[in-house]
C-alpha positions in Angstrom: 0.0 0.0 0.0 1.4 3.4 -1.0 0.2 6.2 1.3 1.6 9.7 0.8 2.5 11.6 3.9 2.4 15.4 3.3 5.5 17.5 4.1 4.0 18.7 7.3 4.3 15.2 8.7 8.1 15.8 9.0 7.3 18.1 11.9 5.4 15.4 13.8 6.8 12.6 15.9 6.1 10.2 13.0 8.9 11.9 11.1 11.4 9.7 12.9 9.9 6.7 11.3 10.0 5.5 7.7 6.6 5.2 5.8 6.5 1.4 6.3 7.3 1.8 10.0 4.5 4.2 10.4 2.1 1.7 8.8 3.5 -1.1 11.0 2.7 1.0 14.1 -0.8 2.0 13.0 -1.9 -1.6 12.4 -1.6 -2.3 16.1 -3.9 0.6 17.1 -7.5 0.0 18.1 -10.3 2.4 17.1 -10.0 4.7 20.1 -6.2 4.8 19.9 -6.4 5.8 16.2 -9.0 8.5 16.9 -6.8 9.9 19.6 -3.8 9.9 17.2 -5.8 11.7 14.5 -7.1 14.3 17.0 -3.6 14.9 18.5 -1.9 15.2 15.2 -4.5 17.0 13.2 -4.5 17.2 9.5 -0.8 17.7 9.4 -0.2 14.0 10.0 -2.2 13.0 6.9 -4.0 10.1 8.6 -7.3 10.4 6.7 -6.5 7.7 4.1 -9.1 4.9 4.8 -6.5 2.3 3.9 -4.7 3.1 7.1 -7.6 1.7 9.0 -8.1 -1.5 7.1 -7.3 -3.5 10.2 -10.1 -1.8 12.1 -13.8 -2.7 11.9 -15.9 -0.8 9.4 -19.5 0.0 10.4 -21.6 -0.8 7.3 -24.5 1.2 8.7 -22.3 4.3 8.7 -20.5 3.8 5.3 -22.7 5.5 2.7 -21.8 3.2 -0.1 -23.6 0.3 1.6 -26.8 2.3 2.1 -30.1 3.0 0.4 -29.5 6.5 -0.7 -29.1 8.7 -3.8 -25.4 9.3 -3.3 -22.9 8.2 -6.0 -19.5 6.9 -5.0 -16.6 6.5 -7.4 -15.3 2.9 -7.5 -11.9 4.0 -6.6 -13.3 5.6 -3.4 -15.1 2.4 -2.4 -12.0 0.3 -3.1 -9.9 2.5 -0.9 -12.3 1.9 1.9 -12.6 -1.8 1.4 -9.0 -2.7 0.3 -7.6 -5.3 2.8 -10.6 -4.6 5.1 -10.9 -7.6 7.5 -13.9 -6.8 9.7 -17.4 -5.6 8.9 -20.0 -4.6 11.6 -23.7 -3.8 11.5 -24.9 -2.3 14.8 -28.0 -0.2 13.9 -31.4 -1.9 13.7 -32.8 1.2 11.8 -30.1 1.4 9.2 -31.3 1.0 5.6 -28.7 -1.0 3.8 -29.0 -1.6 0.1 -29.2 -5.3 -1.0 -28.3 -4.2 -4.6 -25.1 -2.4 -3.5 -24.0 -5.2 -1.1 -24.6 -7.8 -3.8 -22.6 -5.8 -6.3 -19.7 -5.5 -3.8 -19.7 -9.2 -3.0 -20.0 -10.3 -6.6 -17.2 -8.1 -7.8 -14.6 -9.0 -5.2 -14.7 -5.8 -3.1 -15.3 -7.9 0.1 -12.8 -10.7 -0.7 -10.5 -9.6 2.1 -13.2 -9.7 4.8 -12.6 -12.3 7.4 -15.0 -11.3 10.2 -18.6 -10.2 10.2 -20.7 -9.1 13.2 -24.4 -8.3 12.7 -26.7 -7.1 15.5 -30.4 -7.2 15.0 -29.7 -9.6 12.2 -33.4 -10.4 11.6 -33.9 -6.8 10.4 -31.0 -7.2 8.1 -31.9 -10.6 6.9 -31.3 -10.0 3.2 -27.9 -8.3 3.9 -26.7 -11.2 6.0 -27.7 -13.7 3.3 -25.7 -11.7 0.8 -22.7 -11.3 3.0 -22.8 -15.1 3.5 -21.5 -15.4 0.0 -18.2 -13.4 0.7 -15.6 -16.1 0.1 -13.1 -15.8 2.9 -15.1 -15.1 6.0 -13.8 -17.2 8.9 -15.7 -15.6 11.8 -19.4 -14.8 12.0 -21.4 -13.3 14.9 -25.2 -13.0 14.7 -27.2 -11.3 17.5 -30.9 -10.7 17.5 -33.2 -9.4 20.3 -36.5 -9.9 18.5 -39.1 -11.9 20.4 -42.0 -11.7 18.0 -43.4 -15.1 16.8 -42.6 -14.4 13.2 -38.9 -13.8 14.0 -38.1 -17.5 14.1 -38.8 -18.0 10.4 -36.5 -15.2 9.4 -33.7 -16.4 11.7 -34.1 -20.0 10.3 -33.7 -18.6 6.8 -30.5 -16.8 7.8 -29.1 -19.9 9.3 -29.9 -21.9 6.1 -27.8 -19.4 4.0 -24.9 -19.6 6.5 -24.8 -23.4 6.3 -25.1 -23.3 2.5 -22.3 -20.8 1.8 -20.0 -20.2 4.7 -17.8 -23.3 4.6 -14.7 -21.3 5.5 -16.0 -20.5 9.0 -13.8 -21.3 12.0 -15.8 -19.3 14.5 -19.6 -19.0 14.8 -21.3 -17.1 17.6 -25.1 -16.9 17.6 -27.2 -15.2 20.3 -31.0 -15.1 19.8 -33.8 -14.1 22.1 -36.4 -16.0 20.0 -35.8 -19.8 20.4 -35.1 -21.8 17.3 -35.9 -25.5 17.3 -32.8 -27.7 17.5 -33.7 -29.6 14.4 -32.6 -26.5 12.5 -29.0 -27.1 13.6 -28.7 -29.3 10.5 -27.3 -26.1 8.9 -24.0 -26.9 10.8 -23.6 -30.1 8.9 -21.1 -28.8 6.3 -19.2 -26.4 8.6 -16.4 -28.8 9.4 -13.7 -26.1 10.0 -15.4 -24.6 13.0 -13.2 -24.4 16.1 -15.3 -22.0 18.2 -19.0 -22.5 18.5 -21.4 -20.5 20.7 -25.2 -21.1 20.4 -27.7 -19.2 22.5 -31.4 -19.3 21.6 -31.9 -22.9 20.5 -34.2 -25.6 21.8 -31.6 -28.4 22.3 -34.2 -31.1 23.3 -33.6 -32.2 19.7 -30.8 -31.7 17.2 -27.7 -31.6 19.5 -26.4 -34.7 17.7 -25.7 -32.5 14.6 -22.8 -31.0 16.6 -21.0 -34.4 16.7 -19.9 -33.9 13.1 -17.9 -30.7 14.0 -14.8 -32.6 15.0 -12.5 -29.5 14.8 -14.4 -27.7 17.6 -12.2 -26.6 20.5 -14.5 -24.2 22.3 -18.2 -25.1 22.7 -20.8 -22.8 24.4 -24.4 -24.1 24.5 -27.4 -22.5 26.1 -30.7 -24.5 26.1 -33.2 -21.8 25.2 -32.1 -18.2 25.9 -30.5 -16.5 29.0 -33.9 -16.0 30.6 -35.8 -19.2 30.1 -35.4 -22.8 29.0 -37.8 -24.8 26.8 -40.3 -27.2 28.4 -38.3 -30.3 27.4 -34.8 -30.9 28.8 -31.8 -31.6 26.6 -31.8 -35.1 25.3 -28.9 -36.7 27.1 -28.8 -39.7 24.8 -28.2 -37.4 21.9 -25.3 -35.8 23.8 -23.4 -39.1 23.6 -22.7 -38.2 20.0 -20.5 -35.4 21.2 -17.9 -38.1 22.0 -16.5 -37.5 18.5 -15.4 -34.0 19.5 -11.9 -35.1 20.5 -10.3 -31.6 20.3 -12.5 -29.9 22.9 -10.6 -27.6 25.3 -13.5 -25.5 26.7 -17.1 -26.3 27.3 -19.9 -24.1 28.7 -23.3 -25.6 29.3 -26.2 -23.4 30.4 -29.8 -24.4 31.2 -28.9 -28.2 30.9 -31.2 -29.4 33.7 -31.2 -32.9 35.2 -27.8 -33.9 33.7 -26.3 -37.2 34.8 -23.3 -39.3 33.8 -24.8 -40.1 30.3 -24.8 -36.5 29.1 -21.5 -35.5 30.7 -19.6 -38.7 29.8 -18.4 -37.6 26.4 -16.6 -34.6 27.8 -14.3 -36.6 29.9 -13.6 -39.3 27.4 -10.4 -38.0 25.7 -8.5 -35.9 28.3 -8.3 -32.8 26.1 -10.9 -30.8 28.1 -9.3 -28.1 30.3 -12.2 -25.7 31.2 -15.7 -26.7 32.0 -18.7 -24.5 33.0 -22.2 -25.6 34.1 -24.4 -22.6 34.6 -28.0 -22.7 35.8 -28.1 -26.4 35.3 -30.7 -27.3 37.8 -31.0 -30.7 39.4 -27.6 -31.7 38.2 -25.9 -32.4 41.4 -26.3 -36.1 41.7 -23.7 -38.9 42.2 -23.5 -39.6 38.5 -23.0 -36.0 37.7 -20.2 -35.6 40.2 -18.6 -38.8 39.1 -18.6 -37.7 35.5 -17.0 -34.4 36.5 -14.3 -36.3 38.5 -13.3 -38.1 35.3 -12.3 -34.9 33.6 -8.9 -35.2 35.2 -7.1 -32.6 33.1 -9.4 -29.7 34.0 -7.7 -26.4 34.8 -11.0 -24.8 35.8 -14.5 -26.1 36.8 -17.3 -23.7 37.4 -20.6 -24.9 38.8 -22.7 -21.8 38.8 -26.3 -21.6 40.1 -28.7 -18.8 41.1 -30.3 -18.7 44.5 -33.6 -19.6 43.0 -32.3 -22.5 41.0 -33.5 -26.0 42.1 -30.7 -28.3 43.2 -29.4 -30.3 46.1 -26.3 -29.4 48.1 -23.2 -31.6 47.7 -22.8 -33.9 50.6 -19.4 -34.9 51.8 -19.2 -38.2 49.9 -20.2 -36.6 46.6 -17.9 -33.6 46.9 -14.9 -35.8 47.7 -15.1 -37.2 44.2 -13.7 -33.9 43.0 -10.4 -34.6 44.7 -9.4 -36.5 41.5 -9.0 -33.1 39.8 -5.5 -32.5 41.1 -4.6 -30.1 38.2 -7.5 -27.8 38.9 -6.5 -24.1 39.3 -9.9 -22.5 39.5 -13.2 -23.8 41.1 -16.6 -22.3 41.5 -19.3 -23.8 43.7 -22.5 -21.7 43.9 -25.3 -22.7 46.3 -24.2 -26.3 46.6 -22.3 -26.0 49.9 -23.9 -25.9 53.3 -21.2 -23.7 54.8 -17.5 -23.0 54.6 -16.6 -26.3 56.4 -17.6 -28.3 53.3 -14.4 -27.2 51.5 -12.4 -29.3 54.0 -13.5 -32.3 51.9 -11.3 -31.2 49.0 -7.6 -31.5 50.2 -6.7 -33.2 46.9 -7.0 -29.8 45.0 -3.4 -28.9 45.7 -3.0 -26.7 42.5 -6.1 -24.6 43.3 -5.4 -20.9 43.0 -8.9 -19.3 42.8 -12.0 -20.3 44.7 -15.4 -18.8 43.9 -18.3 -19.5 46.2 -21.9 -18.4 46.9 -24.0 -19.4 49.9 -27.7 -19.2 50.7 -26.9 -16.7 53.5 -24.6 -13.7 53.2 -21.3 -14.0 55.1 -20.6 -11.5 57.9 -17.0 -10.5 58.6 -16.4 -13.3 61.1 -17.7 -16.0 58.7 -15.7 -14.6 55.9 -12.5 -14.8 58.0 -13.4 -18.4 58.9 -13.8 -19.2 55.2 -10.3 -17.8 54.5 -8.8 -19.7 57.4 -10.3 -23.0 56.3 -9.3 -22.4 52.7 -5.7 -21.6 53.5 -5.5 -24.8 55.6 -7.0 -26.9 52.7 -5.5 -25.4 49.5 -1.7 -24.8 49.7 -1.6 -22.9 46.3 -4.7 -20.6 46.9 -4.3 -16.9 46.0 -7.9 -15.6 45.7 -11.4 -16.2 47.1 -14.5 -14.5 45.5 -17.7 -14.6 47.5 -20.7 -13.9 45.2 -24.2 -12.9 46.2 -27.2 -11.4 44.5 -27.6 -8.5 46.9 -24.2 -7.9 48.4 -21.9 -4.9 48.4 -18.8 -5.2 46.2 -15.5 -4.8 48.1 -12.1 -6.3 48.3 -9.9 -7.0 51.3 -6.7 -9.0 52.1 -6.5 -11.8 54.6 -3.4 -13.9 55.4 -1.9 -13.5 51.9 -5.3 -14.1 50.2 -7.2 -11.6 48.1 -10.8 -11.8 49.3 -13.3 -10.3 47.0 -17.1 -9.8 47.5 -18.9 -9.6 44.2 -22.5 -9.2 43.1 -24.2 -11.1 40.3 -27.7 -11.6 38.8 -29.4 -14.0 36.4 -27.7 -13.7 33.0 -24.6 -11.9 34.1 -21.3 -12.8 32.6 -18.9 -13.6 35.4 -15.2 -13.4 35.7 -14.3 -16.6 37.5 -10.7 -17.6 36.5 
């Protein structure tokens, strides 16, 4: 890329760098950093060439040459904006994008460099997503939709069909819907063999989860039965989950809303020894002997997070059950929410000698004396421990130090994304 720097640039700090060095520096700047650089340098730094920002995301809803309007854009102008552009974003539900213009840009190679596409309110931009699905080199796709109207499901299914039909180069697929799509529609995944990261929120997984068993390259798997606010009437089909035993490259698994799980459903995740990080969130009635035994067979885990809300229905772990987790001697981070009677229960886990972070939540908030007792017991039990987080749904966030431990009190609510490692 040949970018001319005007003579005034010689008076700026960039004058100490050659042209190619300037470009090398700029490619590591994020959007805010680049804006700051332009504001600080003014026009004298000649940073208005769009090709300088090809590494940054381009908002399609703000670029006029994607829109329904009467403006005319020279092809050279459009090429300068899209040359080597790697990431496209749509983040405005009201934006009026032109299918004709997008189709022309796709068909004539303007978007051949695009590797990542993010579309919010994708149902409203259904036709645009279907056209972008034909861009030849997209490896990462994120689709988000907040529509909860009944007719939304048909539009979302149509989008998924086009993704499965055209986007065979995908290695990362992230879908988050409020409307719940039936699991049988997961057949669109059948030909997406290259996927390594898969996140699905907004699907009824009582059927169709078996389609995932064909994605043998998957390393990161995040599945939510239903959406973040409610689960379908039928539980996930555990027998279908046995087909996930073919996913031999799994390193991270996050299951949400998988109620009533036992050894059958969890068995495939401990079968190959590749799994390092496992999350069970809002999985009610999944605290039985078979469930704990299946978790204990995941012997190479670095982190295990069993996260429930105070209103979730589950049994506490009795001493015999919780002792099974002592087999996880490589575990560095552990979360146990609302499954411990009190702090004394962690005495049953002396085998977790590598544990560095412990996250807990109890039915009753801890006062200062109880928190100090928790720290004392934890230090006696876990020789490598560095941090304890105590979560509650109505507590005050604060951080203190006790005996070399960082003790953090944190608040969380249903649907929150938690920092647990």
